[in-house]
N, C-alpha and C positions, 0 to 999 in steps of 0.2 A: 747206064752208069750213074752212080749217085752224084748229084750236083755238089759243087764246092760249098754252096750256101747251106745245104743240108748236112754235109759231112762235118763241118766245124762244130755245130752244136752237139752232134752225137759224140765227137771226140771229147769235147769239154765235159759232157755228161759221164762218159766212161772214166775220165780222169778223176772226176768228183767222186764217183762210186769207189774207185780204187783208193783214193786218199782216205775216205771214210773207213774202208775196210782195213787199211793199214793202221789208222789211229783209233783202233777199237780193241777192246779186250774183254774177255769173259771174267766175271767175278764169281767167287764161291756163292752157293745158293743163299746163304745167310746175309749176303751183302749185295744182292741183285737190285735192291731199291735205291742204290746210290748211282747217280747217272754218270759221274765222271771219276776218273782215277788217274794217278800219275806214279810212275815208278820212282822210288827213292834210291838214289845212288848208293853204291857199296858203303857200308858203315862198319867201323871197328867196334867189336863187342865190348872192349874194356874201356871205352871212352864215352862220356856224355856227348851226344850228337845233337845238332840242330839243323833244321831246314828253314828257309825263308819263303814266305808266301808271296806270290806275285799277283798281278792284276786279274789273271784268269781265275785263280782260286777265289778271290773276293767276288768276282762277277757271278760265278756259277755256284758258289756256296749259298747256304740258306741260314736264316736266323742268326746273322752276325757270327758266322763260323761255328755255330753249335753243331753242325752236322759233320764236322771233320772227324775222320777216323784213320788210324794206321792199322793195317792188317798185314800179316805175314803170308808166305807162300803156302801155308797150310790152312789159311782161313782164320787163324787166331787173331785176336784183338790185342794191340800193344798200347799200354798207357802212355800218355803224352801230356805235356803242359804247354800252353800258349803264353808266351811272355811278350809284352810290348817293348821291353827294353831290359838291359841290365841296369837296374835302378841306381841312379847316382845318389850320393849321400844327401840327405835332406838338410836345408839350412837350419842352423841353431841360433835361436834368439839370444841376444846379449843384453843384459839389464843396462839401462841408461837413464840418467836423471837429467832433466832440463835445467841448466844453470843460467842461461841468458836467452832472451828473445827480444831483439831490438831492431830498430830501423835507422839506417844512415841515409838522410835525405839525398836524393839524386844519385844514390849509389846502389845500396842493397839492403835486404833483410838478413840479419845475422842471428844464428842459433848456435849456442855452445852446449855440448853434452858432456856429462861426467859419467864414465863407465865404471868407476870404482877402482880401488887400489889393486885388487887382484884380478883385473880384467884379463881375459884370454884374447886370442886373435880374433879379428873381425875384418870384413872386407866388403860390406854392402849396407845400405840403409834405405828406408822408405819414408818419405815425407808424408805426414798426415795433414790434410788441409781441406777446408770447406770451399775453397776457390773452385769455380765451375769450368771456366774456359781459359786456358793459358798454355803458353810454351815459354819456359824460362830456363836460362842456363844456371848451373850450380857449380860452385867451387867448394871442394872439401879439403880441409887441412887437419893434421893430427899433431898432438903435443903431449909430452909427458908431464908438463908443469903448468900448462895454460898460459905460458909467456912466450916461449919459443915455438913457432909453428913451422911445420913442413907440409908442402902441398902434396896430397896423395891422389887427387884428381883435379886438374886445373879447369876442366870445362866439360860438363855433362848435362844433358837435357832432362827436364821433367815436364810432363804435359797432361792435359785433360781436355776433352772436346765434347762436353755434355750436350751442346746444341746439336751435335751430330750423333748423339747417343753412343759415344765412344769414351771409354774410361781412360785411355792413354796409359802412361806409365809414370809412377812417382818413385821408382826404385833406381838407385845409382850405385854402381860398383866402383871400388877404389882399391888402391894397392893394399895388400894384406899387411896388417901391423897389429901390435898389442898396446898402442898408446892409450893412456887413460882418458884423454880429452879429444873430442872432435869438434871442429868448427865448420858450420855449413853456412855458406853465403849464397843467397838466392838473388840473382841479378835482375831486380825490377826496381827502376829508379823513381817512378812517379808516385808510388804509394806503397805502404807496407804490404808484404805478402803474408797472408794469414797462415800461421803454422800452429796446429793444435798439439802436435807431438811428432816424434821421430823414432822409428823402430830401427834397431841396429842388429845385424846378423853376421854370422860366420858361415860361409858356404864352402865346405871342403872341396878341393879340386879333384876331378877324376884323374886317376893315374893313366888310364887308357881311354881313348876316344870311345864314346858310346855309339855302337853301330846303328842305333835307332834315330840318332839326331838328324841324319840326312834324309831319312824317309826313302820311299821308292818313287822315282819320278813317274808322273802320269802324262804331263805335257810340259815341254821346256821352251823357253824363250818365245812366248807368244806375243804377237804385236797387239797393240790396243785396238778396240773396236773403232770403226770409222764414224759411228753415229753417237759417240759420247758427248755429253754437254761440255761447254768450254771451261767450266769451273772444276772439272774432274777428268781424270783419265780412267777409262773403263775397259775391263775384259769380261767376256762371257764364255764360260767353259761348259761343254756338254760332255759328261762322263760316260754317256751311253747307257750305263747301268746305275740303278739306285742302290746297289749293294756295296759300292765302293766308298769308304770313308776318306775324307780329306784331312791331312795333317797340317799342312802349311802352304802358304804362298811365299815365293821368293822373288825379289825384284833385282833388276840390273839397270843401271843408268850411267851415262857419262858425266852427269852433273857432279861437280866436285864437292859442293856443300849444299845441304837442304835438310828440311824436316817437314814431313807430310803425314797427315792422318790417313788411315786406310779403313775403308768400310767393306764388310763382306755380307752378301745377301745370297739366299738360296731360293729355288723354285722347283716344283714338281712338273710344271707345264710350260715354263718360260713365259708365263703371263702374269701371274701373281708372285711378287717377290717379298720374302720375309727377311728382316735383318737377323744375321747369325752371329755377328761379332765384329772384331776389327782390331786395330792396333795402330802402330806408327812405324815409319821407316826414317832413317836419318843417316847423314854422313857429314862429318866435320873434321877439321884439321887442328890439332893441338901440338905446338912445339915441333911442327914439321911432320907429325905422324897422323895418319888418317884413322879416325875412329868411325865405324859404321855399324848399323844394325839394319839388315835388309829382309829379315824374315818376319812374317806375321802368322802366328799359330792359330789353328782352327779348332783345337780341342777334339779332333777326330770325329767330326759330325758324320752320322750315318743317315741315309734316307733320301736326301734330295739328289736328283740327277743333274740339275743345272745349277751352276755357281756363277756369281757375278762379284767381281772385286773392283773397288773404286779407290783411286788415289785422289784425295781432296786437295786441289791446288789453291783454293781460295783466290786471292788476287795475283798470285805468282804465275809465271809462265809454266806450262807443263814440263815435266822432267825430260831432258834430252835423251834420245836414243833409248827410251825406256822399254823394257821387256819384262814379262812375268812368267814364272814357272810354278807348277802346282805338283805337290807330292802327296802320296798316300802314306799312312804310317807303316813302318816295318813291323812285321810279326814274326817272331821266332818260335818254331814248334820244337820243343826240347824233349828228347826221349833217350832211353837206354836200349840199344839194339842187343839182341841175343846172338850168340855164336851160331854160325851156319844157317842163318835165316836171311831171306830177302823180303823187302817191304814195299807196300804201296800206300800212298795217301789217297783216300776216297772222299768224295763230297758230292753235294747236289741231291739232298733228300730233305725236303721241307717238312716232312711229317715227324722227323726225329727231334730229340732234345739234346742238350749238351751232356756229355758223359761226366761221371764223377769218379775220379781215381784217387787212390791214396797218394799218388805222386804229387798232387797239388799241395799236400801238407808235409811231405817228407823231402821234397827236392831241395837240395842246397846248391845254389848257383855259384860256381867257382869263378875265378878270373876268366875273362873272355878268352884269353890266349890258351887256356887249358881245354876248351871245348873244340870239337871237330865239326866243321861244316859238311853237309852232304847236299847233293844236287837233286833237283826234281826233273824227271823226264818230261816229254811232251804230254799234253793233256789228251786222254783217250776216252771215247764214249764207251759206255758199258754195252757190250754186244748182246748180252742176255738180260737186258734191263727189264725189271718188273715194276710197273707203276704202283707206288704204295697207296694211292688213293682208293677209297672204297669203290665198288662196282658202279654205284649210282653217280659218283662224282666223275668217274672216267667216261661214263656214257650218259651225260646229262640230257641228251636228246630223248632218252627213254622216258624221262620225267615229263617232258613236254608231250610226248605221244600219249602217255598215260593220262595226263591232264586233259588233252584233247578228247580222248576216248570217254573220260568221265563226263565232260561237258556234253558230248553227243548223247550219252546214255541218259543224263538228266533231262536233256531237251526232249528226247524221245519219250521218256516216262511222263514228263509234263504234258506233252502233246496227247498221249494216250488217255491221261486223266481228264483232259478237257473234252476229248471225244466221248468218253464214257459218261461224263456229266451231261453233255449235250443230247445224247440219245434218248433218255427218259423224257426230257422236255419236249422233244419232237413227237413222242408217242402221245402225249397229252393233247 
């Protein structure tokens, strides 16, 4: 009778074989070089449809999603377009003239801007300064006549941390208005704060939430590393794959008020770390209302497997009950399904290049609510997979065998030549 110790591994092996056979599918001959595929859920033929890509697609895709294809049940190729987001309106710069740049000792630096008689609406500004390392609070007021002022943002931070190679943020948002004059007070009491200019913008609000803003979670509520230095709080994240881009880190803490710089580093081997970017996180209370910014964007960096994020505490105590989450960017694959057809998403072919479709130039993205989402089924291995690499790449050992045979033949030829040369000398 088969022992229990032997039976359990055999049962596990049988289950593994069964699971692979279940999660496998044959592809048409033209698409056999794609290693993975997933069924796309039913789609309505008269509506623009989109699917969202998850971690598995990123991990197993090649060349930054260049190998994605959508095929139908007859083996035909369907055009698609990958969008990172439904693009928000871009900020519009508003002309502004500097009318005052003064310093009130032991209080603040004050800058007054004139936006002109026919100014439109505006709601943000960026302070231009040569100052290298600072965290200062800013008050912004608006006026129609430069005499009577109303506060449009009572307290907002600007910062820069060049000693840590972090640019910080010098942009402040405020209540939307069309006042001609803006007054900016930078709360630094001991000396004038250098201001070389201020840019004013109008950023149209999105009517609907952008689905890409949240990203796709990769790891949530991570506790800090236990071996971090006292002056910083540190997390190290292994994404397992180098094909997954990171969109942002998000932080959570019970600390009611704070302002901290954040540094981000990456590595391919967890030994050598390279700075990749950073930002700042903050929370403060104004008029009983909490204002916070707890996200640090990563500009969708590709390539590194290991990520390290550091909250720079300086001389302050570490943030209490702090946790970090990491998200990858959302990708929407948009397409027009045909009537009476079913579709698959295929990927995993490093030899192919990105397709070029007319859809990239003709597609008009409507409001998000008019598009229909479709689901992706489980990932399936290609049962009749054909490796796209040339024969010599697939069987690299043959090259070593050929090289070894060539060395032997050369050695044998050299030895014979030596013997042939030696024979006449002996005859003499």
